[in-house]
C-alpha positions as a Markdown table, in Angstrom:
| # | Residue | x | y | z |
|---|---|---|---|---|
| 1 | Unk | 223.1 | -16.7 | 9.1 |
| 2 | Unk | 224.7 | -20.2 | 8.6 |
| 3 | Unk | 223.5 | -21.5 | 5.2 |
| 4 | Unk | 224.6 | -24.8 | 3.7 |
| 5 | Unk | 226.1 | -23.6 | 0.4 |
| 6 | Unk | 225.6 | -25.9 | -2.6 |
| 7 | Unk | 227.4 | -26.1 | -5.9 |
| 8 | Unk | 223.9 | -26.0 | -7.6 |
| 9 | Unk | 224.9 | -28.8 | -9.9 |
| 10 | Unk | 227.6 | -26.9 | -11.6 |
| 11 | Unk | 231.0 | -28.6 | -12.5 |
| 12 | Unk | 233.1 | -26.4 | -10.2 |
| 13 | Unk | 234.9 | -29.2 | -8.4 |
| 14 | Unk | 235.6 | -31.1 | -11.7 |
| 15 | Unk | 237.1 | -27.9 | -13.2 |
| 16 | Unk | 239.3 | -27.3 | -10.2 |
| 17 | Unk | 240.6 | -30.9 | -10.4 |
| 18 | Unk | 241.2 | -30.5 | -14.1 |
| 19 | Unk | 243.2 | -27.3 | -13.5 |
| 20 | Unk | 245.2 | -28.9 | -10.7 |
| 21 | Unk | 246.0 | -31.9 | -12.9 |
| 22 | Unk | 247.2 | -29.6 | -15.7 |
| 23 | Unk | 249.4 | -27.6 | -13.4 |
| 24 | Unk | 250.7 | -30.7 | -11.7 |
| 25 | Unk | 251.7 | -32.1 | -15.1 |
| 26 | Unk | 253.9 | -29.1 | -15.5 |
| 27 | Unk | 255.9 | -29.7 | -12.4 |
| 28 | Unk | 259.5 | -30.6 | -13.2 |
| 29 | Unk | 258.9 | -29.5 | -16.8 |
| 30 | Unk | 262.0 | -28.0 | -18.3 |
| 31 | Unk | 262.0 | -25.5 | -21.1 |
| 32 | Unk | 259.2 | -23.3 | -22.2 |
| 33 | Unk | 255.6 | -24.3 | -21.6 |
| 34 | Unk | 253.4 | -24.8 | -24.7 |
| 35 | Unk | 251.1 | -21.9 | -25.5 |
| 36 | Unk | 248.2 | -24.5 | -25.7 |
| 37 | Unk | 248.8 | -25.6 | -22.1 |
| 38 | Unk | 248.8 | -22.0 | -20.8 |
| 39 | Unk | 245.7 | -21.2 | -22.9 |
| 40 | Unk | 243.9 | -24.3 | -21.5 |
| 41 | Unk | 244.7 | -23.5 | -17.9 |
| 42 | Unk | 243.6 | -19.9 | -18.4 |
| 43 | Unk | 240.3 | -21.0 | -20.0 |
| 44 | Unk | 239.6 | -23.3 | -17.1 |
| 45 | Unk | 240.4 | -20.6 | -14.7 |
| 46 | Unk | 238.0 | -18.2 | -16.4 |
| 47 | Unk | 235.3 | -20.9 | -16.3 |
| 48 | Unk | 236.0 | -21.4 | -12.6 |
| 49 | Unk | 235.7 | -17.7 | -11.9 |
| 50 | Unk | 232.4 | -17.5 | -13.8 |
| 51 | Unk | 230.9 | -20.5 | -12.1 |
| 52 | Unk | 231.9 | -19.1 | -8.7 |
| 53 | Unk | 230.2 | -15.9 | -9.6 |
| 54 | Unk | 227.0 | -17.7 | -10.6 |
| 55 | Unk | 227.1 | -19.8 | -7.4 |
| 56 | Unk | 227.4 | -16.6 | -5.3 |
| 57 | Unk | 224.4 | -15.1 | -7.1 |
| 58 | Unk | 222.4 | -18.3 | -6.6 |
| 59 | Unk | 223.3 | -18.5 | -3.0 |
| 60 | Unk | 222.3 | -14.9 | -2.5 |
| 61 | Unk | 218.9 | -15.5 | -4.1 |
| 62 | Unk | 218.4 | -18.6 | -1.9 |
| 63 | Unk | 219.3 | -16.6 | 1.2 |
| 64 | Unk | 216.9 | -13.8 | 0.2 |
| 65 | Unk | 214.1 | -16.2 | -0.4 |
| 66 | Unk | 214.6 | -17.8 | 3.0 |
| 67 | Unk | 214.6 | -14.4 | 4.7 |
| 68 | Unk | 211.5 | -13.4 | 2.8 |
| 69 | Unk | 209.8 | -16.7 | 3.7 |
| 70 | Unk | 210.6 | -16.3 | 7.3 |
| 71 | Unk | 209.4 | -12.7 | 7.4 |
| 72 | Unk | 206.1 | -13.9 | 5.8 |
| 73 | Unk | 205.8 | -16.7 | 8.4 |
| 74 | Unk | 206.4 | -14.2 | 11.3 |
| 75 | Unk | 203.8 | -11.8 | 9.9 |
| 76 | Unk | 201.3 | -14.6 | 9.6 |
| 77 | Unk | 201.8 | -15.6 | 13.2 |
| 78 | Unk | 201.3 | -12.0 | 14.5 |
| 79 | Unk | 197.9 | -11.7 | 12.8 |
């Protein structure tokens, strides 16, 4: 089933861009990386993972609703 997956209004793209910007700012950095920078990147990654999980759940619910609606329509036609 080909379903157009949505971000459901969640800030996934913005968080991925923020993570990328933070990592890019470290390129060419010499010496140790500040604990705050690592902590911020890790927190953003955790948020990205959580949002991706929520999106997967929402997409599954949408697909299930579509399948149920189509099954109901088909049953209605056969009566």
